[in-house]
C-alpha positions as CSV (number, residue, x, y, z in Angstrom):
1,X,-24.5,-15.1,14.1
2,X,-22.6,-15.7,11.3
3,X,-19.1,-14.6,10.9
4,X,-19.5,-12.3,7.9
5,X,-22.6,-10.5,9.6
6,X,-20.3,-9.8,12.9
7,X,-17.6,-8.5,11.0
8,X,-19.9,-6.0,9.1
9,X,-21.5,-4.7,12.4
10,X,-18.6,-4.7,15.0
11,X,-16.9,-1.5,13.2
12,X,-20.3,0.6,13.3
13,X,-20.5,-0.5,17.0
14,X,-16.9,0.7,17.2
15,X,-17.4,4.0,15.6
16,X,-20.1,5.0,17.8
17,X,-18.6,4.1,21.3
18,X,-15.5,5.9,19.6
19,X,-17.6,9.1,18.7
20,X,-18.8,9.1,22.5
21,X,-15.6,8.4,24.0
22,X,-14.0,11.6,22.2
23,X,-16.8,13.4,23.4
24,X,-16.7,12.2,27.0
25,X,-12.8,12.5,27.5
26,X,-12.3,15.3,25.1
27,X,-9.8,13.5,23.3
28,X,-8.7,13.4,19.5
29,X,-10.1,10.0,17.2
30,X,-7.2,8.6,17.4
31,X,-6.4,8.6,21.2
32,X,-10.0,7.2,21.8
33,X,-9.2,4.2,19.0
34,X,-6.0,3.8,20.7
35,X,-7.7,3.5,24.2
36,X,-10.5,1.4,23.0
37,X,-8.7,-0.9,21.2
38,X,-6.3,-1.6,23.7
39,X,-9.0,-1.9,26.5
40,X,-10.5,-5.2,28.3
41,X,-13.9,-4.2,26.7
42,X,-12.7,-4.4,23.3
43,X,-11.2,-7.8,24.1
44,X,-15.1,-8.8,24.5
45,X,-16.5,-6.9,22.4
46,X,-14.5,-8.4,19.3
47,X,-15.4,-11.6,20.2
48,X,-19.1,-12.8,19.0
49,X,-19.8,-15.5,21.6
50,X,-19.5,-12.8,24.3
51,X,-22.6,-11.2,23.0
52,X,-20.9,-7.3,24.5
53,X,-21.9,-6.4,21.2
54,X,-25.7,-6.6,21.9
55,X,-25.0,-3.9,24.7
56,X,-26.3,-0.1,23.7
57,X,-23.4,2.6,23.1
58,X,-24.6,4.2,26.3
59,X,-23.9,1.2,28.0
60,X,-20.7,0.2,26.1
61,X,-19.4,3.7,27.1
62,X,-20.4,3.3,31.1
63,X,-18.5,-0.4,31.2
64,X,-15.8,1.4,29.5
65,X,-15.4,4.4,31.8
66,X,-15.8,2.0,34.5
67,X,-12.4,0.0,33.5
68,X,-11.1,3.3,32.9
69,X,-11.6,3.9,36.8
70,X,-11.3,0.5,38.5
71,X,-9.6,-1.2,35.7
72,X,-12.5,-3.8,35.9
73,X,-15.3,-4.8,34.0
74,X,-18.7,-5.8,36.0
75,X,-21.2,-6.7,32.9
76,X,-24.9,-6.6,33.7
77,X,-26.7,-9.5,34.2
78,X,-28.1,-10.6,31.1
């Protein structure tokens, strides 16, 4: 995928995920943004070549929760 195209879709993916984090953890948008941007998941999400951005928002939330609980992410087989 071209860098410009990826740069255009990443904010939409993050926005959806942040909304789910807010609802799940009952925290503010600012807190959710901070949690996401400081996570290992975001480290992988922002790298187009990892293809983590292909996952659904629900799957990304599960991976985020997994990292919150275990400080580890186990990505599904692709």
